[in-house]
py3Dmol code that shows the C-alpha trace and the ligand (Angstrom):
import py3Dmol

protein = """\
ATOM      1  CA  UNK A   1      11.636  36.721  78.096  1.00  0.00           C
ATOM      2  CA  UNK A   2      10.090  34.109  80.358  1.00  0.00           C
ATOM      3  CA  UNK A   3      11.459  30.594  80.250  1.00  0.00           C
ATOM      4  CA  UNK A   4       8.225  29.514  78.612  1.00  0.00           C
ATOM      5  CA  UNK A   5       8.761  31.943  75.742  1.00  0.00           C
ATOM      6  CA  UNK A   6      12.336  30.761  75.242  1.00  0.00           C
ATOM      7  CA  UNK A   7      11.130  27.180  75.098  1.00  0.00           C
ATOM      8  CA  UNK A   8       8.501  28.125  72.547  1.00  0.00           C
ATOM      9  CA  UNK A   9      11.080  29.950  70.432  1.00  0.00           C
ATOM     10  CA  UNK A  10      13.426  26.961  70.468  1.00  0.00           C
ATOM     11  CA  UNK A  11      10.615  24.667  69.400  1.00  0.00           C
ATOM     12  CA  UNK A  12       9.562  26.767  66.436  1.00  0.00           C
ATOM     13  CA  UNK A  13      13.169  27.147  65.277  1.00  0.00           C
ATOM     14  CA  UNK A  14      13.489  23.378  65.265  1.00  0.00           C
ATOM     15  CA  UNK A  15      10.278  23.110  63.272  1.00  0.00           C
ATOM     16  CA  UNK A  16      11.556  25.555  60.639  1.00  0.00           C
ATOM     17  CA  UNK A  17      14.823  23.589  60.339  1.00  0.00           C
ATOM     18  CA  UNK A  18      12.923  20.341  59.904  1.00  0.00           C
ATOM     19  CA  UNK A  19      10.711  21.896  57.237  1.00  0.00           C
ATOM     20  CA  UNK A  20      13.753  23.272  55.369  1.00  0.00           C
ATOM     21  CA  UNK A  21      15.416  19.858  55.428  1.00  0.00           C
ATOM     22  CA  UNK A  22      12.278  18.183  54.133  1.00  0.00           C
ATOM     23  CA  UNK A  23      12.057  20.667  51.225  1.00  0.00           C
ATOM     24  CA  UNK A  24      15.676  20.162  50.139  1.00  0.00           C
ATOM     25  CA  UNK A  25      15.390  16.385  50.451  1.00  0.00           C
ATOM     26  CA  UNK A  26      12.388  16.045  48.162  1.00  0.00           C
ATOM     27  CA  UNK A  27      13.741  18.610  45.690  1.00  0.00           C
ATOM     28  CA  UNK A  28      16.408  16.125  44.672  1.00  0.00           C
ATOM     29  CA  UNK A  29      19.107  18.558  45.739  1.00  0.00           C
ATOM     30  CA  UNK A  30      19.514  20.761  42.682  1.00  0.00           C
ATOM     31  CA  UNK A  31      16.006  22.210  42.608  1.00  0.00           C
ATOM     32  CA  UNK A  32      16.289  23.576  46.115  1.00  0.00           C
ATOM     33  CA  UNK A  33      19.137  25.922  45.144  1.00  0.00           C
ATOM     34  CA  UNK A  34      18.675  26.460  41.381  1.00  0.00           C
ATOM     35  CA  UNK A  35      16.936  29.696  40.462  1.00  0.00           C
ATOM     36  CA  UNK A  36      13.531  29.189  38.873  1.00  0.00           C
ATOM     37  CA  UNK A  37      13.033  29.652  35.148  1.00  0.00           C
ATOM     38  CA  UNK A  38      14.266  28.032  31.940  1.00  0.00           C
ATOM     39  CA  UNK A  39      17.936  26.975  31.691  1.00  0.00           C
ATOM     40  CA  UNK A  40      20.356  29.617  30.391  1.00  0.00           C
ATOM     41  CA  UNK A  41      22.038  29.312  27.000  1.00  0.00           C
ATOM     42  CA  UNK A  42      25.238  28.100  28.718  1.00  0.00           C
ATOM     43  CA  UNK A  43      23.298  25.454  30.677  1.00  0.00           C
ATOM     44  CA  UNK A  44      21.603  24.306  27.461  1.00  0.00           C
ATOM     45  CA  UNK A  45      25.005  24.038  25.773  1.00  0.00           C
ATOM     46  CA  UNK A  46      26.469  22.056  28.662  1.00  0.00           C
ATOM     47  CA  UNK A  47      23.492  19.691  28.449  1.00  0.00           C
ATOM     48  CA  UNK A  48      23.803  19.336  24.678  1.00  0.00           C
ATOM     49  CA  UNK A  49      27.473  18.306  24.655  1.00  0.00           C
ATOM     50  CA  UNK A  50      26.453  15.500  27.008  1.00  0.00           C
ATOM     51  CA  UNK A  51      23.283  14.542  25.127  1.00  0.00           C
ATOM     52  CA  UNK A  52      25.151  14.524  21.782  1.00  0.00           C
ATOM     53  CA  UNK A  53      28.243  12.343  21.224  1.00  0.00           C
ATOM     54  CA  UNK A  54      30.644  15.347  21.556  1.00  0.00           C
ATOM     55  CA  UNK A  55      32.401  14.090  24.684  1.00  0.00           C
ATOM     56  CA  UNK A  56      33.249  10.789  22.994  1.00  0.00           C
ATOM     57  CA  UNK A  57      35.981  12.726  21.173  1.00  0.00           C
ATOM     58  CA  UNK A  58      36.358  16.025  23.050  1.00  0.00           C
ATOM     59  CA  UNK A  59      37.336  16.746  26.651  1.00  0.00           C
ATOM     60  CA  UNK A  60      36.406  19.820  28.682  1.00  0.00           C
ATOM     61  CA  UNK A  61      39.454  19.713  30.979  1.00  0.00           C
ATOM     62  CA  UNK A  62      42.400  19.906  28.592  1.00  0.00           C
ATOM     63  CA  UNK A  63      42.774  16.144  28.292  1.00  0.00           C
ATOM     64  CA  UNK A  64      43.539  14.641  24.911  1.00  0.00           C
ATOM     65  CA  UNK A  65      40.986  12.838  22.768  1.00  0.00           C
ATOM     66  CA  UNK A  66      40.196  12.050  19.155  1.00  0.00           C
ATOM     67  CA  UNK A  67      39.354  15.756  18.786  1.00  0.00           C
ATOM     68  CA  UNK A  68      40.847  18.942  20.280  1.00  0.00           C
ATOM     69  CA  UNK A  69      39.886  19.748  23.878  1.00  0.00           C
ATOM     70  CA  UNK A  70      37.224  22.412  24.489  1.00  0.00           C
ATOM     71  CA  UNK A  71      39.255  23.818  27.383  1.00  0.00           C
ATOM     72  CA  UNK A  72      40.996  27.048  26.426  1.00  0.00           C
ATOM     73  CA  UNK A  73      39.660  26.759  22.859  1.00  0.00           C
ATOM     74  CA  UNK A  74      37.478  29.885  22.629  1.00  0.00           C
ATOM     75  CA  UNK A  75      39.544  32.867  21.518  1.00  0.00           C
ATOM     76  CA  UNK A  76      42.671  30.789  20.913  1.00  0.00           C
ATOM     77  CA  UNK A  77      44.695  30.585  17.701  1.00  0.00           C
ATOM     78  CA  UNK A  78      43.894  27.371  15.852  1.00  0.00           C
ATOM     79  CA  UNK A  79      46.223  25.952  13.213  1.00  0.00           C
ATOM     80  CA  UNK A  80      44.357  24.398  10.306  1.00  0.00           C
ATOM     81  CA  UNK A  81      45.458  21.544   8.065  1.00  0.00           C
ATOM     82  CA  UNK A  82      45.883  23.937   5.113  1.00  0.00           C
ATOM     83  CA  UNK A  83      48.617  25.755   7.036  1.00  0.00           C
ATOM     84  CA  UNK A  84      46.546  28.823   7.911  1.00  0.00           C
ATOM     85  CA  UNK A  85      45.771  30.015  11.440  1.00  0.00           C
ATOM     86  CA  UNK A  86      42.352  31.240  12.568  1.00  0.00           C
ATOM     87  CA  UNK A  87      41.050  32.755  15.782  1.00  0.00           C
ATOM     88  CA  UNK A  88      38.490  30.490  17.438  1.00  0.00           C
ATOM     89  CA  UNK A  89      35.795  33.156  17.733  1.00  0.00           C
ATOM     90  CA  UNK A  90      32.096  32.343  18.042  1.00  0.00           C
ATOM     91  CA  UNK A  91      31.596  32.276  14.259  1.00  0.00           C
ATOM     92  CA  UNK A  92      34.460  29.803  13.788  1.00  0.00           C
ATOM     93  CA  UNK A  93      33.223  27.560  16.609  1.00  0.00           C
ATOM     94  CA  UNK A  94      29.666  27.609  15.309  1.00  0.00           C
ATOM     95  CA  UNK A  95      30.849  26.657  11.820  1.00  0.00           C
ATOM     96  CA  UNK A  96      33.027  23.859  13.267  1.00  0.00           C
ATOM     97  CA  UNK A  97      29.904  22.397  14.861  1.00  0.00           C
ATOM     98  CA  UNK A  98      27.425  22.937  12.018  1.00  0.00           C
ATOM     99  CA  UNK A  99      29.802  21.987   9.204  1.00  0.00           C
ATOM    100  CA  UNK A 100      32.589  19.871  10.728  1.00  0.00           C
ATOM    101  CA  UNK A 101      34.427  19.264   7.458  1.00  0.00           C
ATOM    102  CA  UNK A 102      34.494  22.922   6.325  1.00  0.00           C
ATOM    103  CA  UNK A 103      37.854  23.414   8.097  1.00  0.00           C
ATOM    104  CA  UNK A 104      40.085  20.790   9.652  1.00  0.00           C
ATOM    105  CA  UNK A 105      42.332  21.416  12.645  1.00  0.00           C
ATOM    106  CA  UNK A 106      45.974  20.532  11.920  1.00  0.00           C
ATOM    107  CA  UNK A 107      46.947  17.159  13.324  1.00  0.00           C
ATOM    108  CA  UNK A 108      43.381  15.835  13.458  1.00  0.00           C
ATOM    109  CA  UNK A 109      41.495  13.598  11.083  1.00  0.00           C
ATOM    110  CA  UNK A 110      39.111  15.154   8.598  1.00  0.00           C
ATOM    111  CA  UNK A 111      35.752  13.390   8.422  1.00  0.00           C
ATOM    112  CA  UNK A 112      35.979  11.837  11.883  1.00  0.00           C
ATOM    113  CA  UNK A 113      33.624  14.295  13.563  1.00  0.00           C
ATOM    114  CA  UNK A 114      31.155  14.290  10.680  1.00  0.00           C
ATOM    115  CA  UNK A 115      30.932  10.486  10.905  1.00  0.00           C
ATOM    116  CA  UNK A 116      29.007  10.960  14.167  1.00  0.00           C
ATOM    117  CA  UNK A 117      27.879  14.577  13.746  1.00  0.00           C
ATOM    118  CA  UNK A 118      26.810  14.982  10.101  1.00  0.00           C
ATOM    119  CA  UNK A 119      26.774  18.536   8.695  1.00  0.00           C
ATOM    120  CA  UNK A 120      23.771  20.524   9.961  1.00  0.00           C
ATOM    121  CA  UNK A 121      22.562  17.732  12.236  1.00  0.00           C
ATOM    122  CA  UNK A 122      22.339  20.408  14.942  1.00  0.00           C
ATOM    123  CA  UNK A 123      20.257  23.553  14.674  1.00  0.00           C
ATOM    124  CA  UNK A 124      21.897  26.986  14.657  1.00  0.00           C
ATOM    125  CA  UNK A 125      20.345  27.540  18.080  1.00  0.00           C
ATOM    126  CA  UNK A 126      21.868  24.356  19.491  1.00  0.00           C
ATOM    127  CA  UNK A 127      25.256  25.291  18.033  1.00  0.00           C
ATOM    128  CA  UNK A 128      24.999  28.792  19.553  1.00  0.00           C
ATOM    129  CA  UNK A 129      24.228  27.274  22.960  1.00  0.00           C
ATOM    130  CA  UNK A 130      27.234  24.938  22.708  1.00  0.00           C
ATOM    131  CA  UNK A 131      29.453  27.859  21.667  1.00  0.00           C
ATOM    132  CA  UNK A 132      28.236  29.837  24.708  1.00  0.00           C
ATOM    133  CA  UNK A 133      29.225  26.868  26.858  1.00  0.00           C
ATOM    134  CA  UNK A 134      32.648  26.465  25.155  1.00  0.00           C
ATOM    135  CA  UNK A 135      33.202  30.211  25.780  1.00  0.00           C
ATOM    136  CA  UNK A 136      32.943  29.535  29.535  1.00  0.00           C
ATOM    137  CA  UNK A 137      35.873  27.098  29.253  1.00  0.00           C
ATOM    138  CA  UNK A 138      38.129  29.724  27.647  1.00  0.00           C
ATOM    139  CA  UNK A 139      40.083  30.382  30.825  1.00  0.00           C
ATOM    140  CA  UNK A 140      41.074  26.768  31.347  1.00  0.00           C
ATOM    141  CA  UNK A 141      44.482  25.564  30.199  1.00  0.00           C
ATOM    142  CA  UNK A 142      44.398  23.727  26.893  1.00  0.00           C
ATOM    143  CA  UNK A 143      46.112  20.415  26.660  1.00  0.00           C
TER     144      UNK A 143
END
"""
ligand_1 = """\
43
HEC
C 33.918 11.058 16.376
C 34.648 12.107 17.077
C 34.015 13.467 17.253
C 32.766 13.747 17.743
C 31.700 12.778 18.176
C 32.664 15.191 17.777
N 33.818 15.752 17.323
Fe 34.240 17.742 17.219
N 36.001 17.323 16.321
C 36.533 16.065 16.114
C 37.806 16.169 15.440
C 38.716 15.015 15.025
C 38.041 17.548 15.243
C 39.265 18.192 14.590
C 39.231 18.030 13.095
C 38.272 18.968 12.466
O 38.464 20.181 12.573
O 37.299 18.493 11.881
C 36.873 18.256 15.808
C 36.743 19.616 15.854
C 35.759 20.304 16.574
C 35.763 21.712 16.839
C 36.836 22.689 16.427
C 37.951 22.524 17.445
C 39.168 23.388 17.244
O 40.168 23.144 17.973
O 39.171 24.273 16.400
C 34.651 21.977 17.585
C 34.212 23.318 18.139
C 33.958 20.715 17.776
N 34.664 19.721 17.154
C 32.782 20.576 18.466
C 32.085 19.392 18.586
C 30.772 19.274 19.161
C 29.984 20.423 19.763
C 30.402 17.969 19.052
C 29.062 17.338 19.459
C 27.869 17.882 18.839
C 31.506 17.244 18.443
N 32.494 18.151 18.158
C 31.543 15.880 18.216
C 35.947 14.876 16.487
C 34.673 14.738 16.996
"""
view = py3Dmol.view(width=600, height=400)
view.addModel(protein, "pdb")
view.setStyle({"model": 0}, {"cartoon": {"style": "trace"}})
view.addModel(ligand_1, "xyz")
view.setStyle({"model": 1}, {"stick": {}})
view.zoomTo()
view.show()
């Protein structure tokens, strides 16, 4: 390689770097790395728990709140106020969201959730997306 060619190579590399920086800057950060296409079910669920009042009462990190934490909830054994124990499978979680007063978790207030999330105020699809998101928190310790 002649010194002229090396110089040319260095210049074009710098140009490519500058162009890459410009693209990531105007993409607002997330768009530059996110794969194209519609959000996944889990991403929709994560967005919904923020758009709805869920996080007023629930935490996603095991912390306590007016309602049970979502962390470690999926697949766990939940004690209900009637003394029975159920497994928090997808069907149970979906029912808890669509019909909050159908079953009440022991130690928590019946009717509190439905005061802000009336029965069937979410669609089955929205509930399924939230359940998919809660499933991703199954491995976290519950508080
Ligand atoms: C005003 C407070 C409040 C809000 C807002 C709220 N919840 Fe709840 N949630 C509770 C309480 C209290 C319980 C436990 C009593 C019961 O089972 O109803 C509960 C129970 C649940 C359960 C069952 C938890 C378990 O340990 O078995 C799920 C799942 C759930 N909520 C999801 C949601 C989602 C999703 C939203 C948002 C769309 C939401 N909640 C909004 C208070 C709330």
